[in-house]
GUKE-709375 format. One record per residue (C-alpha): residue in one letter; x, y, z; chain. Coordinates in steps of 0.2 Angstrom, whole numbers, always signed. Example, Ala and Ser with C-alpha at 12.3 -4.5 7.8 and 13.67 -1.06 7.14 Angstrom:
BEGIN
+------+-------+-------+-------+-----+
! type !     x !     y !     z ! mol !
+------+-------+-------+-------+-----+
!    A !   +62 !   -22 !   +39 !   A !
!    S !   +68 !    -5 !   +36 !   A !
+------+-------+-------+-------+-----+
//
This chain:
BEGIN
+------+-------+-------+-------+-----+
! type !     x !     y !     z ! mol !
+------+-------+-------+-------+-----+
!    X !   +30 !  +278 !   +75 !   A !
!    X !   +46 !  +284 !   +67 !   A !
!    X !   +63 !  +278 !   +66 !   A !
!    X !   +80 !  +286 !   +61 !   A !
!    X !   +94 !  +278 !   +51 !   A !
!    X !  +108 !  +287 !   +43 !   A !
!    X !  +100 !  +304 !   +45 !   A !
!    X !   +84 !  +298 !   +36 !   A !
!    X !   +68 !  +297 !   +46 !   A !
!    X !   +56 !  +282 !   +42 !   A !
!    X !   +38 !  +282 !   +46 !   A !
!    X !   +33 !  +265 !   +52 !   A !
!    X !   +15 !  +259 !   +52 !   A !
!    X !    +9 !  +249 !   +67 !   A !
!    X !    +0 !  +236 !   +56 !   A !
!    X !   +17 !  +230 !   +51 !   A !
!    X !   +22 !  +224 !   +68 !   A !
!    X !   +11 !  +208 !   +69 !   A !
!    X !   +17 !  +203 !   +52 !   A !
!    X !   +35 !  +206 !   +57 !   A !
!    X !   +33 !  +196 !   +73 !   A !
!    X !   +24 !  +182 !   +63 !   A !
!    X !   +39 !  +181 !   +51 !   A !
!    X !   +51 !  +180 !   +65 !   A !
!    X !   +41 !  +166 !   +73 !   A !
!    X !   +40 !  +156 !   +57 !   A !
!    X !   +59 !  +158 !   +55 !   A !
!    X !   +62 !  +152 !   +72 !   A !
!    X !   +50 !  +137 !   +70 !   A !
!    X !   +58 !  +132 !   +54 !   A !
!    X !   +76 !  +134 !   +61 !   A !
!    X !   +73 !  +124 !   +77 !   A !
!    X !   +60 !  +111 !   +73 !   A !
!    X !   +65 !   +93 !   +75 !   A !
!    X !   +69 !   +85 !   +58 !   A !
!    X !   +62 !   +68 !   +52 !   A !
!    X !   +70 !   +53 !   +61 !   A !
!    X !   +74 !   +43 !   +45 !   A !
!    X !   +91 !   +43 !   +36 !   A !
!    X !   +82 !   +41 !   +19 !   A !
!    X !   +65 !   +48 !   +14 !   A !
!    X !   +51 !   +35 !   +13 !   A !
!    X !   +50 !   +26 !    -3 !   A !
!    X !   +34 !   +28 !   -14 !   A !
!    X !   +26 !   +12 !   -18 !   A !
!    X !   +19 !    +6 !   -35 !   A !
!    X !    +2 !    +9 !   -28 !   A !
!    X !    +5 !   +28 !   -24 !   A !
!    X !   +18 !   +33 !   -37 !   A !
!    X !   +11 !   +48 !   -48 !   A !
!    X !    -6 !   +47 !   -40 !   A !
!    X !   -14 !   +60 !   -29 !   A !
!    X !   -28 !   +49 !   -22 !   A !
!    X !   -37 !   +34 !   -29 !   A !
!    X !   -55 !   +31 !   -28 !   A !
!    X !   -64 !   +15 !   -24 !   A !
!    X !   -75 !   +10 !   -39 !   A !
!    X !   -93 !   +13 !   -37 !   A !
!    X !  -102 !    -2 !   -30 !   A !
!    X !   -86 !   -11 !   -26 !   A !
!    X !   -87 !   -22 !   -10 !   A !
!    X !   -69 !   -28 !   -10 !   A !
!    X !   -53 !   -20 !   -18 !   A !
!    X !   -35 !   -26 !   -19 !   A !
!    X !   -21 !   -31 !   -30 !   A !
!    X !    -8 !   -45 !   -31 !   A !
!    X !    +9 !   -36 !   -31 !   A !
!    X !   +21 !   -51 !   -33 !   A !
!    X !   +21 !   -70 !   -37 !   A !
!    X !   +36 !   -81 !   -38 !   A !
!    X !   +38 !   -99 !   -40 !   A !
!    X !   +54 !  -109 !   -36 !   A !
!    X !   +57 !  -128 !   -38 !   A !
!    X !   +58 !  -136 !   -21 !   A !
!    X !   +75 !  -143 !   -18 !   A !
!    X !   +70 !  -156 !    -6 !   A !
!    X !   +54 !  -163 !   -14 !   A !
!    X !   +56 !  -167 !   -32 !   A !
!    X !   +41 !  -162 !   -43 !   A !
!    X !   +35 !  -148 !   -31 !   A !
!    X !   +35 !  -129 !   -33 !   A !
!    X !   +37 !  -117 !   -18 !   A !
!    X !   +26 !  -101 !   -22 !   A !
!    X !   +26 !   -84 !   -14 !   A !
!    X !   +13 !   -71 !   -17 !   A !
!    X !   +10 !   -54 !    -9 !   A !
!    X !    -3 !   -40 !   -11 !   A !
!    X !   -16 !   -31 !    -3 !   A !
!    X !   -35 !   -32 !    -1 !   A !
!    X !   -48 !   -21 !    +8 !   A !
!    X !   -66 !   -21 !   +11 !   A !
!    X !   -77 !    -6 !    +5 !   A !
!    X !   -92 !   -11 !   +15 !   A !
!    X !   -93 !    -1 !   +31 !   A !
!    X !   -91 !   -11 !   +47 !   A !
!    X !   -82 !   -25 !   +38 !   A !
!    X !   -65 !   -31 !   +35 !   A !
!    X !   -56 !   -44 !   +24 !   A !
!    X !   -56 !   -61 !   +33 !   A !
!    X !   -46 !   -71 !   +20 !   A !
!    X !   -36 !   -71 !    +4 !   A !
!    X !   -35 !   -88 !    -5 !   A !
!    X !   -24 !   -94 !   -20 !   A !
!    X !   -36 !  -102 !   -32 !   A !
!    X !   -32 !  -114 !   -46 !   A !
!    X !   -47 !  -118 !   -58 !   A !
!    X !   -60 !  -112 !   -45 !   A !
!    X !   -52 !  -123 !   -30 !   A !
!    X !   -43 !  -114 !   -16 !   A !
!    X !   -26 !  -122 !   -14 !   A !
!    X !   -19 !  -110 !    +0 !   A !
!    X !   -26 !   -97 !   +11 !   A !
!    X !   -21 !   -83 !   +24 !   A !
!    X !   -31 !   -75 !   +37 !   A !
!    X !   -17 !   -64 !   +43 !   A !
!    X !   -15 !   -46 !   +37 !   A !
!    X !    -1 !   -33 !   +39 !   A !
!    X !    +0 !   -14 !   +38 !   A !
!    X !    +0 !    -6 !   +21 !   A !
!    X !    +1 !   +13 !   +25 !   A !
!    X !    +4 !   +16 !    +6 !   A !
!    X !   -13 !    +8 !    +2 !   A !
!    X !   -22 !   +18 !   +16 !   A !
!    X !   -14 !   +34 !   +10 !   A !
!    X !   -17 !   +31 !    -8 !   A !
!    X !   -36 !   +29 !    -5 !   A !
!    X !   -36 !   +41 !   +10 !   A !
!    X !   -45 !   +27 !   +20 !   A !
!    X !   -39 !   +23 !   +37 !   A !
!    X !   -49 !    +7 !   +37 !   A !
!    X !   -37 !    +1 !   +23 !   A !
!    X !   -22 !    +1 !   +34 !   A !
!    X !   -21 !   -18 !   +38 !   A !
!    X !   -24 !   -24 !   +20 !   A !
!    X !    -7 !   -32 !   +17 !   A !
!    X !    -6 !   -51 !   +15 !   A !
!    X !    +7 !   -64 !   +11 !   A !
!    X !    +5 !   -82 !    +5 !   A !
!    X !   +18 !   -96 !    +5 !   A !
!    X !   +13 !  -113 !    -2 !   A !
!    X !   +19 !  -128 !   -11 !   A !
!    X !   +11 !  -137 !   -26 !   A !
!    X !   +14 !  -151 !   -37 !   A !
!    X !   +22 !  -145 !   -54 !   A !
!    X !    +9 !  -154 !   -63 !   A !
!    X !    -5 !  -146 !   -54 !   A !
!    X !    -2 !  -129 !   -62 !   A !
!    X !    +4 !  -133 !   -79 !   A !
!    X !   -10 !  -127 !   -91 !   A !
!    X !   -20 !  -121 !   -76 !   A !
!    X !   -25 !  -103 !   -71 !   A !
!    X !   -19 !   -97 !   -54 !   A !
!    X !   -29 !   -82 !   -46 !   A !
!    X !   -32 !   -74 !   -29 !   A !
!    X !   -48 !   -71 !   -21 !   A !
!    X !   -52 !   -60 !    -6 !   A !
!    X !   -67 !   -62 !    +5 !   A !
!    X !   -74 !   -49 !   +18 !   A !
!    X !   -83 !   -53 !   +34 !   A !
!    X !  -100 !   -52 !   +26 !   A !
!    X !   -95 !   -65 !   +13 !   A !
!    X !   -93 !   -53 !    -2 !   A !
!    X !   -78 !   -59 !   -12 !   A !
!    X !   -68 !   -53 !   -27 !   A !
!    X !   -55 !   -60 !   -38 !   A !
!    X !   -40 !   -49 !   -37 !   A !
!    X !   -31 !   -41 !   -52 !   A !
!    X !   -13 !   -45 !   -52 !   A !
!    X !    +4 !   -42 !   -60 !   A !
!    X !    +7 !   -54 !   -75 !   A !
!    X !   +15 !   -70 !   -71 !   A !
!    X !   +19 !   -86 !   -79 !   A !
!    X !   +21 !  -102 !   -68 !   A !
!    X !   +22 !  -113 !   -83 !   A !
!    X !   +41 !  -109 !   -85 !   A !
!    X !   +44 !  -113 !   -67 !   A !
!    X !   +35 !  -129 !   -68 !   A !
!    X !   +46 !  -134 !   -83 !   A !
!    X !   +62 !  -132 !   -73 !   A !
+------+-------+-------+-------+-----+
//
């Protein structure tokens, strides 16, 4: 195949035609595709920041993390603290789910949740669709004296009864108890 432009004859090879059509199609798709429906791009959470994919530790049955704990003196009940905690937990045992997360002081459960929310950041970080409904929140009140000098931890339990104390951010409830 030949083409003439400005008195110069160009010889065109037929195998360039599919490549040229592909480039035109790609340009059309890029130009006329729908854009994302958000006004700001999604935020990267602390779980996924700077990490391509996380791996479940070998032999782990339950994984998770306490993202946040806060304690505020109760304005209506003197001597009490209102605590809020949130995090995520997932079962690594096939066919099981997390059934509860409990706040524990010195080995005794003082609050528990059995309701879980979606955490797409956790699911994406581990590349595990089963980890999607891993988010949890706890709200509870305690006597100030019940936590002074005691350890507060969080324990997740799966449907087979496997449990794990969850690692957490560092927090000090002693200063809240002293207010």
